[in-house]
N, C-alpha and C positions, 0 to 999 in steps of 0.2 A: 407809406406802408400801412396796410390795414390787415390786422390779424383776424381771420374768421374761423380758423380751424382749432387753434390751441390756446389754452390759457397760459400766457407767459407772464412770469413775475420778475420784475427788476427790484432788487432790494439792496439798499446802499447804506454804508456807514455814513455818519455825518461829519464830525470834525476831522479835518485833514483829508477828506475824501470828496465831499461836495461843498464844504464850508472851510475856507482858509482861516487861519488863526485870527481871532478878534475881527471877523468880517462876516459878510452875509453871502447868501447864495447868489452866484452871478446870473445876469440876465440870460447868458447862453445856456446855463444849466436849467433855469426855469423854463426856457423855451423848449429845450429837449424833453423836460418832464411833461410838458403839455402834449408834445408829439407822441410820447409814450402812451399817455392816457387816450388821446384821440385815435390811436391805432388799436384800441380795445385791449391794451395790455394792462397789467396790474403793477402798481408802484407803491413802495413804502420804504421805511428806514429801519435799520437795526443799529442801535446806538447805546452808549453807556449813559446817556442823558436820562433825566427823570421825566415824568409826565409833563409838567409845566414848561420845562426847558426845551422840550421837543415840539410842543403844540404848534408854535408859529411856523417852524420848519415844515411840519406835516401839512399845515394849511397852505403855505406858499407853494409847495410842490403839487397841491391838490391830490395828494396821495389817496388812493381809493381802497386800501385794505388796512387792517390794524397794524400797528407798529410794534417792533421788538425793542424794549427799553431796559435800562439798568443792566446792560450786557447779557440779557437773556432771562433776568429774574421776573420779567413781566411782559405779557402781550396785551397791549392796550388798544381798545377800539374807540377812537375819537368821535366817530359818528354816534355811538351810543353812550359815550363817556363812562365806560366801565372796563374793568380788567376781564380778559378772557382766560388768563392764566397768571398766577402770581406765586412766587416762592420766596418766603421771608428768610432772613438770616437766622440760623439756629442760635440759641442762647449762649452757646460756647464762644461765640465771637467776642463777647464782652471781655472775657479773660485775655484773649489774644490782643485786643486793642489796648488793654491796660499794660500788657508786657511791652508792646511796641512803644507806647508813650513813655514808659519808664526808661527804656534802653536808648531811644533816639529822641533826645530832648529838643532837637531843632527841626523835627519833621512836623507836618501838619496832619490832622486826621479829620475827615469829613464823613458824615453819615447822611442818608436820605431815606425817607419813607415815601408813600404815594403822593404826598402833598408838599413836603418841606425839606429843606436842607438844614443840617445841624452841624455845629463845629465842636469837636472834642478838644482839638488843639489848633491854634492859629500858626500860620507861617506865611511867608511872602507869596507863595504860589496860591494859597487859598485866598489871600487878599486880592490878588489879580483876578482869580476865578470869580469871586463874588462881585468884584467891580465890573467885570465884563458882562455878567448876567444881571447886574443891578439887583443883587440878592442881599438881604439882611438876615443871616442865619441866627438861629437860637443856639446858645451855648448849652452843652449837655456833658454828662459824664459817661464813661464807657458802660457803666451798669444800666444806663438809660436806653440801651440798644434793644428796643422792643418794637416789633413789626417794621424793622428796617429792611430795605432791599439793597442798599448800597453802602459799602464801607471802603473808603479810599485813603491811602497814606500818600501824602505829597512830600517830595524831597528833591534835592539836587540830583540831576540825572546821573552823576558819577556815583551816587549812593544807592540808586534804585536796585541794582543787582544784589548788593549786600543785604538790603532789606528783604528782597524776595527770598534769599537763602535763609535768612533768620526766620521769616514767617513759615517757610516750608518745613522748618525744623520744629515748629511749635503748634501748627494747626493740626487738628485731629482729622479723623476720616470723614467728617461731615463738612469740611471746608477745603477750599483750594485757593491758589494765589495766581494772579495774572497781571501783567503790565499792560495798561491800556493807553499809556503815553510815556514819553521819556521820563516825566516827573511824577507819574501816577502809578501806584501799585494798589491793586484792588483785591479784596477778600470776597470770595463768592461761595455760596453753597456748592457742595461738591458736584451735583448733577447739573448745575446751571452753566450755560454758555449760549452764545448767539446761535450756534449750530443746533443745540438741543431745542431751542425755542423755534427755530425754523422748521424742524421736524413737526412740531405741533401746529405751526401756522399753515403749512401747506395742506395739512389735513382739514383745518378749519375752512380754508378758502378753495379746497379741491383743486390743487395744482400739483402736477408731477414734478418731482425734484429735478428731473432732467431738463425741465423747461424753466429753471430758475437761473437768473443772472445775478450773482452777488458781487459786490464791490467793497473792498476794505483796504486798510493801510497799516494795521498794527497787530500785535499778538492776540488781542482780544477778538480779532476777526478770523483767527486761524480755523476754528471748527466750522464756521459757516462757509468759508471758502473751500474747505475740504469736501463738503457734501453737496454743494450746489452743482448743477449740471454744467454751468459756465462760471468760472471764477476769474475775477478781474482785480489786479492789485495796482495801487498807485506806485509811480516810479520811485518815490521817496520811502517806500515801505522797506522794512528789514529784508535781507536777502532770503531768509527762510520763507517769508510770505510770498515774495515774488516767484521763488522757485516752484511753489506748489500751484501757482495760478496759470491758467491757460493764456491769459492776456495781461499786459501791463500798459497802463495809460499814463500820460505825462502830467497833465495840467489839472489841478483841482477845479479851476474855473470852467473847464470843458469836459469834466469826467463823464457826466451824463450824455453829453454830445457824442463822445467816443464810444460809450457803451451802446447807445442807440445805433451807431454805425455797425457795431459788432452784431447786434440783434438782426439788423437788416440784411447783413451778409449771410447769416445763418438761416433765416427764415424767408428771405426773399423780399423784394420791394413790392 
């Protein structure tokens, strides 16, 4: 398939969508990514990861447009090594973090800016996270939350809903709460989401929303899946995510293969 008429964008979540837990992108997905590029389509990622943690993924995919990072707080152009859009956490998040740390003694708290990860409180999930990514975070206090883009509370999956409800009761009008994984609860600026960032990205790269194929697997993907012309969920996604999507694909190791097939059926061989 060679696309000569339309600018088609394929934008995918990373963890749980094209990358299995503690693994790498499959050869099948890498091959499909190259077929997408060779067909004159556009390819990128929309992820909760930070700049450095996404760099190698973006490179391996040979993605040809900027990436949406930090669940929508940043649009980053790896070709130019600069932010095209960034929204930092408001100063009010420091008080929210302090209250969570006081109430939930056994949870972990992570923050990230454009270059580094920082640990406010350690737990087993953060230990695994930092080991998987070979990261040595700096220890900080909640009041050190300056120019941060990401705030994550880690906990047992049985406690994540309780923490979400607690946070929703204490965040102000400038913040919101979203679960980005079973054990990850994130605090974001109110206007930030992958969907809001996609609205900015399609303007930057001049693509119609109706020609966007978005792939995701969790609640932090909801807004981007709602607005994309074609929405694709992973089979392991929560039911609410699968119900809003036009397509469901089964295998993380073949997710881009399956999406490429959907594109070919829609736009012809």
